[in-house]
C-alpha positions, 0 to 999 in steps of 0.5 A, spaced: 932 642 451 933 635 450 939 632 453 941 638 456 946 637 462 947 643 467 955 641 466 954 645 460 954 651 463 949 656 465 952 663 464 952 668 457 954 665 450 959 670 447 960 671 440 966 674 438 964 675 430 958 678 427 953 674 425 949 675 418 942 673 416 941 673 409 935 669 408 928 669 411 925 667 418 930 666 424 930 667 431 936 669 434 934 669 442 938 669 448 933 667 452 934 671 458 935 678 460 930 685 460 930 691 462 937 690 466 943 695 466 947 688 468 950 686 462 951 679 465 944 678 466 943 677 459 944 670 454 948 672 448 953 678 448 957 682 443 963 686 446 966 691 441 964 688 434 963 694 429 957 692 426 955 684 430 948 683 426 947 684 419 941 683 416 941 683 408 940 680 402 942 683 395 939 679 391 931 677 395 927 681 400 927 678 407 922 677 412 921 676 419 928 676 423 927 676 431 933 679 435 932 679 443 935 677 449 943 680 447 948 685 451 951 689 446 957 694 448 959 697 442 966 698 440 971 705 442 974 710 437 970 714 433 968 709 428 961 706 425 958 702 430 951 699 428 948 694 432 944 691 427 945 694 420 942 693 413 946 694 407 946 700 401 945 695 396 939 691 400 932 688 397 926 690 402 927 688 409 920 687 413 918 684 420 924 685 424 924 685 431 929 687 436 927 686 443 929 685 450 936 687 449 941 692 453 945 697 448 951 700 450 955 706 446 953 705 439 952 710 433 946 706 432 940 701 435 938 700 428 940 702 421 935 700 416 938 702 410 937 700 403 939 699 395 937 704 390 930 706 388 924 706 393 926 700 398 921 699 404 922 697 411 916 694 413 914 693 421 919 693 424 919 693 432 924 696 437 921 694 444 923 692 452 930 695 450 935 699 454 940 704 450 945 708 452 951 712 452 950 713 444 955 716 441 955 719 434 961 723 431 959 729 426 959 732 421 959 726 417 957 720 422 951 723 427 948 718 430 941 715 431 938 710 436 933 708 430 935 710 424 932 708 417 937 712 412 935 711 405 930 706 407 923 708 406 920 706 413 913 704 414 909 702 420 914 702 425 914 701 432 918 703 438 915 701 445 916 700 452 924 702 451 929 707 455 933 711 452 939 714 455 944 719 454 947 720 447 952 725 444 953 727 437 946 725 435 941 728 430 935 725 434 933 718 438 927 716 432 929 719 425 927 719 419 933 720 415 935 720 408 928 717 406 921 717 409 918 715 416 911 713 415 905 712 420 910 710 425 908 708 433 911 711 438 909 709 445 911 708 453 917 710 452 922 714 456 927 719 452 932 721 458 938 726 457 938 729 450 942 735 449 944 735 441 940 734 435 934 736 432 930 733 437 928 727 440 923 725 435 925 728 429 925 728 421 931 731 417 931 736 411 931 729 407 926 725 411 919 726 414 915 723 419 909 723 416 903 721 421 907 719 426 903 717 433 907 719 440 903 717 446 904 716 453 912 717 452 916 721 457 921 726 456 926 728 461 932 732 462 932 733 454 935 740 452 932 739 444 925 740 442 922 733 445 919 733 437 923 736 432 923 742 428 922 739 421 915 738 418 911 731 420 904 732 416 899 728 420 902 727 426 900 727 432 903 727 440 897 725 446 899 723 453 906 725 454 909 727 460 916 733 459 920 734 465 926 739 466 926 740 458 924 744 451 917 743 451 916 747 444 918 746 437 912 741 434 912 743 427 907 739 423 904 735 430 897 736 433 898 736 440 895 735 447 893 732 453 901 732 455 903 735 461 909 740 462 913 740 469 919 745 469 920 745 461 922 752 457 919 753 452 912 755 450 907 748 450 903 747 443 896 744 443 890 744 448 888 740 455 896 741 457 897 740 464 903 745 467 907 743 473 913 744 477 919 739 480 920 733 479 914 728 479 918 721 478 919 717 485 926 716 484 928 718 478 936 717 480 935 710 480 930 710 473 924 709 477 920 713 472 913 712 475 910 717 479 909 720 486 902 722 484 897 722 478 896 727 472 890 729 470 887 725 465 890 724 459 885 722 452 883 715 451 886 711 446 884 705 443 888 698 443 895 697 444 896 704 447 892 702 453 898 698 456 903 700 459 911 697 459 909 694 465 903 691 463 898 695 467 892 697 463 891 705 462 885 706 467 886 713 469 890 715 462 896 718 466 900 722 462 907 720 461 910 712 461 907 708 465 900 708 469 900 712 476 899 705 480 896 707 488 901 705 494 900 699 497 900 701 504 903 695 508 900 695 515 904 689 518 910 690 516 916 694 519 923 697 517 930 697 520 935 701 518 942 702 521 943 710 520 936 712 520 934 719 523 926 718 521 921 718 527 924 711 528 917 708 528 918 703 523 913 704 519 917 705 512 924 706 510 925 713 512 922 712 519 925 705 520 928 702 526 935 702 528 936 696 530 930 691 531 926 693 537 926 689 544 919 686 543 916 684 535 909 683 533 907 676 532 905 676 524 909 682 522 914 682 518 921 686 519 925 688 513 932 689 515 937 694 510 944 692 509 949 695 515 952 691 522 947 690 527 948 687 534 946 680 537 938 678 538 935 673 541 928 671 538 923 669 543 916 670 545 918 674 552 
């Protein structure tokens, strides 16, 4: 901004208490940080506050609230902990965006409840977030990363997020105590969920009606990827399920999904069945694929772009469009302790030290380690 002085600092703005939006049209933006698991990368931070961001007004509807670029660390202990929350007495709250944030140890990423009667929560968007270590506590205070609670959710969008492990959860995206109509759920990764009704699910008191579940990856989940409650008119295409439960798709029309090393019986047509880990580096959260899948079904915009901005041309099943690896013919690699062929062609077969003769025009990448002296010349 105008008249900025670097002496004002370049670190995080730390909020020591919660904030409340009681009127419409606000942007609360930490400006930096996205899809990083390092909390210091984000412009704003909340640490240990049970309900740091509240959006509601008991007298008037609200609209157009944006919350982004925040590291939120939930409090310890078995208490209610909602990153973004509304109120049981709130009027309608529409057009809320939560994006580019890193959320650790929460019961809900958002809790979009409402007051008595039919209170609409329309057009909420949750995108480019990382959510890990979800923590519910049964029986009365289970968790859900995306929870409409008593709000009647319509046209919800959940895209391009990574949802990590959780315990005591009903599900990740849940129709809870009211219906969730016309949700769009695409380009996400759902990882390490082993309790609840399912990853995407309704409940005994709420249905996922006409949901669109496209091009997501469901990995290492012990519960059904689509929950076991009725979901009329919902569809699920182009998803990839690995080392997880492939069954229980009540109310969904499914097809063109890929199943690798799954349990249960997948439903639908044009499925791809395989074994083994299809990801480039699952341990380090690289969810791109070693090889392309069979083509999925072509879908219109906005579903034709993945989280990295790649246009879906081959319609890879899963969260990320497959890209053919680019082989650098003038690159060589050096890594202390490498035990491959020693050709320097890649990290596996790297040189263990710089070779005696270097090739002009080549680039040599050197991993961390200890290396001896070297003279650079044209001899």
